[in-house]
N, C-alpha and C positions, 0 to 999 in steps of 0.2 A: 504493500500500500504506500502510495506517494504521500509524504508528509507535506504540510503547508504551514507557513508562518501565521502568527496571530492576525496579521493584517489581511492576508489572503482569506483566512477562515472567516474573518469579520465581513469582508466584502462578499464572500460566497453565501454566507447566511442571509445577508440583506437581499442578495440576488435571488436566492431560493424562495424567500418569502413572497417576493413580487412575481417571480417567473418560475414556478415549480416544475414546468415541463421542459425547461431549457437545460442544455448540458452545462456542467460547471466550467468546462474549458472555455466557454464563450465570454471570458472576462479578461482584463489586462493581467499580464503575468506579475508575480510577486516582485520580481527583479525590477520591472518597469515602474511599479508603484514606489518601491524603495528608492529607486534612482530619482524619481520626481521629488520625493521628500528630501533627499540629499541635496539636490540643487537648491531647494528653497532654504534649507539650513545654511548652505554656503553662500546665500544671497546671490545665486546665479539665476536671476529671474528670467533672463532671455533664453537660457538653455532649458529651464523648466517649462517656459512657454512653448518652445519648439517641440519638446517631448509631449506635453499635454495635447497639443494640436494633432500630433502624430497618433496618439492613443485614441483621441476622439474620432479621427478619420479612419482608423483601422477597420478593415473589412474582415480580417481573420479573427480578431478578438474584440468585437464591438462592445462598447460600454452600454449596459442596459438602460441607464438613465443618468442624466447629469446629477440629479440630487443624490442618487445612490453613491456615485463616485465621490461627491463632496462629503457626504455624511460618513462614509467608510473611512476616508482619509482623515477627516477632522476628529473622528473617534480614536483613531490610531495615533494621531499626532496633535493632541489638543493645543500644544504651544504654537502650532503652525496654522491655526484656523484663519487668522487674518490674511496670511500669505496665500493659503489655499483658496479662500473665497475670491481674493483678488486675481489669483492665477486663473481659476476656472471661468470667472466672469469675463476676463480679458480674452481667454482662449475661444470661448463660444462666441463672443461678440465679434472678434476679428475674423471668425469663420462664417459670419453672416447668420448666426443662429441665436438671435436675441431672446427667443422664448426660453431656451435652455438656460441662458444667463439670468433671465428673470426668475426662473424656477430656483436656481441656486440662491439668488438674493432673497427670495421668499423663505427658503428653508433656513438660511443662516439667521434671518431675522426672527423666525418662529422659535429657533433653538437658542435665541439670545446670544448668538455668536457675534464676534466683531464684524462690523460692516466692511465690505470690500474697500479698496483704496479709491481715492478720487480719480487717478488715471484710468483704472479699470471701469469705473462707472461712466467716465467720459467716453470710453470705447463703446460701452453699451448704448449711450445716448446717440453716438455716431451711427451705430448699427441700426437703431430704430429709425433715425432720420433717413438713412440710405434706403430703408425699406418703405419709406413714406408713411411710417406709422407715427404720425405727428401727435395724435392724442396720447399714445402711450409714452412718447418722448416727454411731452409736457407733464404727464402724470408722474413719471420718474423724477423729473427735475424738481417738481413740487415737494418730493419726499427727501431730497438730498440733505437738507438741514436736519431733518428728523433722524437721518442715518448718521449724523455727526460729521457730515461732509459739507464744507463751505464751498458753494459753487464758484468756479473761477471763470475767466473770460471764455474759455472753450465751452464750458457747460452752458453759460448764458447765451452764447452764440447759437448753440444747438437749439435752445429754447426759442430764440428769436426766429431761427430758420423754420422751426415747427409751426410757430404762430403764423408766419408768413405763408407757409405751405397750406395752412387752413384758411388763408385769406382773412385772418383776424388781425388786421393792422392795429386796432386799438390795443390788443394784448401785446403785440410786438413792440409798439411804441412805449407801453407801460414797462415792459422788461428793459427797454433801452434807458428809460429814466432811472431805474434802479442801477443799471450799469454805470450811468453817469455819476450817480451819487457815490459809487464805490470806485470810480475811476478805472473801470474795467473795459469800457468800449474800445474797440480797435477798428481798423479799416474794414475788416470782414463784416463787423456789425453794421457799419454804415452802408457797405456795398449791398447787403441783403435788403436793407430797408429802402435805400434809394431806388434800387431796381424795381421793387414791388410798387413803390409810390408812383413811379412813372407809369407802370402798367395799369394802375388804377386811375390814371389821369390826374393825380394830385401833384402837379408840377411845382406849385409854390412850396409844398412841404418837402419835396425832393431837393429843391434848390436850397432851402433853409438848412437841411442836414448837410448838404455839400459844403456850404459856407461855414457851418459850425465846425467841420473838421479842421479848417484852417485856424479857427479861433482856439480850438483845443489842442492845436499842434499835433494833430493826427494826419500824417502825410497820405493823401489820396494815392492809390496805385493805378495801374492800367485798368483794372476792373472798374474802379470808381469813375475814372475819366470816360471810359467807354460807355458806361451806363448813362452818364450825363449827356454825352454826345448823341447816343442812340435816342434818348428821351427827347431831346430838343429836335432832332431830325424828324422823329415820328410826329412831333407836335407842329412841324412845319416851320420851326424857328431856326433856320439854317445859320443865320448870323450868330446867334447865341452858341450854336454847336461849334462853329469855327472859333469862336471866342474861347470856348473850353479847350479846344485843341491847342490854341496858342498858349494857354496857361499850362497845359500839359507839357509842352515842349520847354517852356521857361523853367518848369520845375525839374527838368532833366529826365522826364519820363518819356521814353521813345514810343511813338505811336506804333501799333502793330497792324496786322492784316485786318483784325476786327475793327479797329479804329477807322481805317479807310473804307471798309465795307459799309459801316454805318453812314459815313459821310456820302459815299457814292450812292447808297440807297436813298438818302434824303434828297440829293441833287436830282436823281432820276425821277423820283416821285414828283418833284417840282418841274420836271422836264427841262432842267438846265444841263443839257447833255454835253455841251462844250466844256463846262466846268467839271463834269464827272470824268471826262477823258483826261483833263489836266490832273485830277486827283490820281487817276490810274498811272499817269506818267510820273507823278511825284513819288508814289509808293515804290515804283520800280527804281527810281533814282536813289531812294533810301535803302535799297537792297532787299526790299520785300517782294515776294513772288505772289502775284495775284492768283487766287484759286478759282475753281469752277463757279463758286458762289459769286465771286466778284464779277466775272464775265456774265453770269446769268443776270445779275442786277442791271448791267449795262444793256444787254439784249432786251430786257424787259422795259428799260427806259426808252429805248428806241421804238419799241412797240407802242408804248403809251403816247409817244410823240408822233406816231404814224409814219415813222421813217425807217421802213424795213431795209431800204438801200444801205443806210449807214450800218445796220446790223450785219448785212451781208459783207460789207467792206471789212468790218471787224472780224468776222468769221474767217475771211480769206487771209487776213493778217495772222490770225492765230494758227491756221493751218500751215502758213508759210514759215512760222516760227517753230513748227513741230509740236505745238501745244496739243495735248491729248484732251479732246472735248469729251466730258463724261455725259452720262444719260440725263442728269439734271439740267446741265447747261444746254444740251441738245433740245430737251423738251421746251425750255424757255424760248430758244431761238425759233423753233418750228411753230410754237404757239403764236408768236408775233407775226410770222409770215402768214399763217392761216387766218388770223384775225383780219388781215388786209386782203384776204382772198387770193393770196399768192401760193396756192396749194401745189402748183407745178414746181415752183422753186423749192418749196419745202420738201417735196419728194426727191428732187435732185440732190439737195444737201444731205438728206437722210441716206440716199444710196451711196454718196461719197463717204459718209462717216461709217457706214456698214462695211464698205470696202477697206477702210482703215482699221477695222477691228471692233467697232462699236456693236454691242448686242442690244437691239431695241427692247424697250420695256413696254408693258401694257399701257403706261401713261403716254409714251410717244405715239403708239398706234392709235390710242383714243384721240389724241390731238389731230392726227391725220384724218381719221374717220370723221370727226366732228367738222374739220375744215372743209372736207368735201360736201358734207351735209349743208353747211352754211351757204355754200354757193349753189346749192341745188343739184350737185352732181352725185346722184345717189348710186349710179353704177360705179363711179370711182370709190365711193364710200364702202360699198359692199366688197369691191375688189381688195381694198386695203384691209378690211376685216378678215378676208380669207387668207391674206398673206401672213397674218399673225402666226399661223400654225407652223410656218417654216422655222420659227424661233421658239417653238414649244409653248406658244401663248394661245389662250382661248378667249373669245369675246366675253367680257364681264358685264356687269350691270351698266356701267357708264357707256360701254360700247353700244349695247342694245338701246339704251335711252337715246343716244345720239341718232342712231338709225331710225328708231321709231319716230323721233321728233322730225327728222328729215322727210319721212314718208307722210306724216301728218301735215306738214307745211305744204307738201305737194298734193294734198288731198287724196293720197293713195291709201285710203283707210283699210281696204281688204288686206293689203300687204302688211300694213302695220299690225293688224290682228294676227296674221300668220306668224309674224316675227314674235309677237307676244307668246304664242303657243310654243314656238321654237325655244325661246329662252327658258320657259318653264320646263320643257322637255330636257333641256341641257342642265337643269339644276340651278338656274339663275332666277332667284325670286324677284318678281317685279317690285318696284318701290313706289312710294307715294308719287314721286316725280313721273314715273312711267304712266300711271293712271291719269295724272293731271294733264300730261301731254295728250293722251288719247281723248280726254274730255274736251280739251281745247280744239283738237283736230276735228272731232265730230261736230262740235259747235260751229266751227268755220264752215263745215259742209252742210250745216242746217239740219243735222240728224240728231235732234234733241232727245228723242226717245232712247237712242243708244247712250247718250250722256247720262240719262237717269239710270239706265241699267248698270252702267259702269260704277256709278256712285254706290249702288247696292252691292255689286259683285266685290268691289275692293274691300268692303267691310265684312261680308258674309264668308267669302272664300279665302281672303288673305289677312283679315283682321286689321286692315288699314283704315283708320278713321279719316274721312275727307277733311281737308283744312281750308283755310281762307282762299288759297290759290285754286283749289278744286271748284269752289263755289264762284269765285271771282271770274274764272274763265267762262263758266257757263252763263253767268249774268251778263258778261261782256258780249258774248255771242248773241244772246237773246235781245239785248238792247240794240245791237247793230241791225237786227231784223225788225226793229220796231216793236218787239214784244216786251214792252216795259212792265206791264202788269205781271207777266209771267216771271220776269226778272226779279221784281219786288217780292213775289211769292217765294222764290228761291232764297232771297235775302232773309225773309222772315223764318223760313225753314232752318236756315243756317243759325239764326239766333236761338231757335228752339232747341238746337242741338248743342248749345253752350259753346259755340264757336264765335269768339269775339271778332266783330268786324273791325277792319282797319280803315285808314283814310282812303286807300285805293278802292276798296269795296264800295264805300259811300260815293266816291267820285263817279264810279261807273253809272250808278242809278241817277245821281244828281245831274250828270251831264246829259243823260238820255231825256230826262224831264225838261231840262233847259232847251235842248234841241227841238223837242216837240212843242215848246212854248208854254209848258205847264210850270211856270215859275213858283206858283203857290206851293205845289207839292215839293219842288226842289228846296224851297226855303224851309219847309217843314222837316225835311231830311237833314238839313244843316243844323237845325236846332236839336234834332234827335242825336246827331253825332256829338254835339257839344255836351249834351246831357250824359252821354255814355263815356265822356272823357276822351273822345277822339277829336284831335285838333284838325280843323280845316286847313288845307294847304293852298298854295297859290293856284294849283289846278282847280280846286273847288271854287275859288273866287273867279277864276277865269271863265268857268262854266256859267256861273251866275251872271257875270258881266256879258258874256255872249248871249245868254237868254234875254237879258234886259235890252241889249242892243237890237236883238232880233225882233223884239216887240215894239221897237221904236222908242223905248223909254231911256233916253240918254242920261237924264238927270239921275235916275236910279243907278245906272251903270257907273256914273262918276262918284256917287255916294258909296257904292261898293268898293271902288278903287281906294277911297279914303279909309273905309272900314278895314280893309285888309292891312293897311299900314298900321292902324291902331292895334292890330293883333300881332304885330311884330313881323309881318310878311313883307317882302319886297316885290313890287310889280315887275314883270318881265316884258320882253318884246311882244308876247302874245297879248298881254293885258293892254298895252298901248295900241296895238294893231286893231283890236276890237273897238276901242274908244275912237281912234282916228277914223276907222271905217264908218262908224255910226254917225260921227259929225259930218263926214263928207256926204253921206246919204241924206243928211238934213240940210245940205247946202251951207254948212258952217265950216268951210275949209280953214278959216282963220284959227278956229279952236283946234283943228287938226294940226295946224302948223305949230301952235303953242305946245301941244302935247309932244310933237316931234322934237322940238327944242328941249323940252323938259327931260325926255328920255335920254337925249345925248348928254345933258348935264349930269345925269345920274350914272353915266357910263354904260348905258344899255345900247348895244349895237343894233341899229335898224336892220330889218330884213328887206329882201327885194319887194315883198308885199307892201311894206311901209311906204317906200318910194312910189311904187306903182299907183297906189290909191291917191296919194297927195298930188302926184303929177297929173293923173287923169282928171281929178276934181279941178285943179288949177287950169288945165286946158279948156275945160268946159266954160270956165269964167273968162278965158282969154288972157290970163295973167302969164304972158310968155316969159318975162324976165325971171320971174320966180321959178318957172318951169326949167329954164336953162340952168339956173343956179342949183336946183335939186338934181337935175340930170348930171351935172358935173360932180356933185357929191356922191351920186350913185355910182358913177364910173370909178371914183376913188375907192369905193367899197367892192369893186370888181363885179358889179351888177349891170345887166343890160335891160333897159326899159322896154316893156311890151305893151304898147298903147292899146291895141285893139282888144285884147283879152280882158284887161283890167277895166277898161272903160265900160264894157258890157257888164262885168261883174258889179261894179259900183253903181251903175245906173239902175240895175235890177235890185239893188239893195242886198245882194248876196255877198255878205262880207266873208263868208266861209270860202267862196271861190276866190275872192281877191287875196285872202290870206294864204291860200295854197300855192299861189304863184311865186 
């Protein structure tokens, strides 16, 4: 019979009580446990930690439970209980096993053993935060003092991080105040808070904390400066962002790729493309290598600016330099080209990249498929979808939704239905967007019965509840066919199903009533939307103004224009065009000219319709000098006057026709 030491026998007895059917050999060897204790006695904590982690991860002799290991060792070595709890909490925490560490902490506390050390508890806090267990992290932090451990900067920072992770900024800022009182706050503390404050749109508070760092002589680091630069850029305050960059350089902190990416992103959003290219050149001069994300930002900026040619030039430069374009950058470039309808060029570039070794992703092919659908080339779209298989890809929900949308826009509803059946057969579940697209398509085709059937099917067969878009599409189609009462019935049905209407839904019905001349009902709906807490938009008021003008009530239209200003809205070119048209129809072209000058002072750019209406009305009155002056201004705006069409439109009082020109 093999003898065992008292330590091993103690461990085996505990193991047998908890696991009577397991073999005794499935526990750490006596030598391993003794070696562990020896390292702790000799203050060789790092060696003990390495051994403990090896024992924990062992597959041949697994430890039955963390608490058994701790209690066995602490019973055998009472004088090492503090070191043992610290060691095991550290071991399990560093292995990403916080529950085991918490179990040991609980057992030590229940047995009135010494609490683990502060460093080991900090490791446990770190493990909990890494696992996004923010509530547990804050709970442990709140117990530190009761465990006889005074929280240090690291512990407080984990608590702040946890509060921020829970989006409890009040809690995070309260913790920060305690840190200030104890002089524990460091750059990490400020960085976590500043970043979250920017994300919550609390610019003033973020700036206040940033300036406080200088007052408290806590040096901001790259993370701090980048958070401030990114925040200002996303808020559209590029001058302030560049000001922070200047302070960063003055402080001897070198901008990195992230710094430049933030600035380039801000410039691209503002469509300041020349400056974004200068930033790119500056970062290269400073020895920084732009990454795929950097170029993706610039490609996206050119797309926002409608300048795909510049994007192509940049692409050719990159290829010439031997830069390997990744799938992310490729998808951004192709998306920009497809948005401009340059699907052929997008295909050409993709072919070139594939030749150079790029393996297309589903995102890239979805971009191509959608690009074809947007220009109405459904054959090209289906061809692109089929080519996916060559790269081991299958059409997904986004692919099918694009194809179904393309078919619906072309009123090819039977094929859209066939595709719906195909996607279900291939295991791709339709989404709310899929059904909303079909409802819109059938509505455009005036097949309202099928719209109603889809509303039922999506709920009964797929458990998808129609939303405001589902009902809005149907109401819009009904209104376009003059079926206003049916549209309002749908609106009421939507309300009965607890679907809250938005401004767009109200605008559909309001505009329909205004177009039909029923301003009384339109006004009633405006009051109803206000009662429900839905704010009228400029589109709402433009519909009312259009209706008033159509009824020849110019005074009411002018009153509505004043009212929208009182509600914090700004008139746009459509507002002014309706008013100008109405006054011209009333032979009051002088008031029309006053409104024209007023809109220019407000920085509202006139449309072609604005000029056409005024010039036509002035021609009727024989005011040739003013006509010449307006035509000159019109040419400066790159518009060409069409006398015949607009004259007919204005004389007939059809302001809608005039505005469409």
